[in-house]
Structure formats: C-alpha cells, structure tokens
N, C-alpha and C positions, 0 to 999 in steps of 0.2 A: 394726595401724593403730588410732588412737584412735576410740572409739565416740562420745565426746562431741563434738558439733558445734563447740563453742567451742575445744576443744583441737585439733581437726582444722584449724579456720581459722587458729589461731595457728601450728600446724605448717606449714601451707601458706605463710603469710606469712614464716616464718623461712627456709624452703627457698628461696623467691623472693629473699629478701635475700642468702642465701649464693650463689645462682646469679648475681645481679647483681654481687656482690663479686668472684667469680672471673672474671666477664666483663670487669671493669675491669683484670684482669691479662692482657690479650690478648698483651702483650709477653713473657710468661714462656716460652711454648712456643718461639718463635724464639730466645730467649736460651739456653735449655737446649740446643737443637740446636746453636747456635754453640759453646757451651762443650764439648759432646761432640765436635764436629768438631775443635776446637782441641786437645783432649786426645789424640785419635787422631793428629792431625798431629804433635804433639810426641812421641808414642810412637814414630812412625816416624823422625822426624828426630833426636831427642835420645836418649832412653832408654825402654825398655819400661815403666819405672815410671810414666810419665805415663798409661798406660792405666788405672792405678788411680784417677787423678784424675777420669776420666770416669765412674766408677761412681756416685758420689753425684749427679752431674748427670743420669745416666740414671734413677736412682731418683726424683729430684725430678720429672722429666718424666713418668714413669709415674704417680706420685702425683697430679700435677696433672690429667692426662687421666682417670685413674680416678675422682677426686673429682667432676669435672664430669659424667661419665657416671652415677655413682651418684646424684648430686643430681637429675639429670633423671628417672631412674627413680623416685626417691622422690616427685617432683612428680606424676608420672603416677599413682602408687599413691594419693596423697592426694586427687587430683582425682576418682578413681573412686568 
C-alpha cells in the first residue's frame, strides 16, 4: 500500500472510478449466464461442440465477478 497520502488518495479515487465503471455493466452477468445457457442447450440439441462455445463465456463471467471482488477488497485496504 502506498505510504504517501497523495498517492493513496489518488489510488482510492481510481479504484472508486473502476468500481463505478464495472457497476455500469450490470447487464454483463445476466448476458454471460444467458450465453452459457444457450451454449449448453445447443450442445444438447445440436452437437457437443457447442459446449466449447460456452467456455469463453464462463471465463468472462468469472473474470467479471473476480474483478469486482478484487476491487472491493482493494478499496477496503486503501481505506484502512
């Protein structure tokens, strides 16, 4: 964590900006879930190759949720 108060304040402001930017992407989680469900359905109805299409969507979902959690933890560390 930065020892300089100015750097810490700038870091806090940047983290808050990132959290608000991700908050504006509220539609991303339902969209990834729908795409994963669609890929699973197509894998059952059409061919199993469609299950591979769900992997990038699952990765993006995990990335989105993990980034949000990581930014909130960083905000708490900077506030302490």
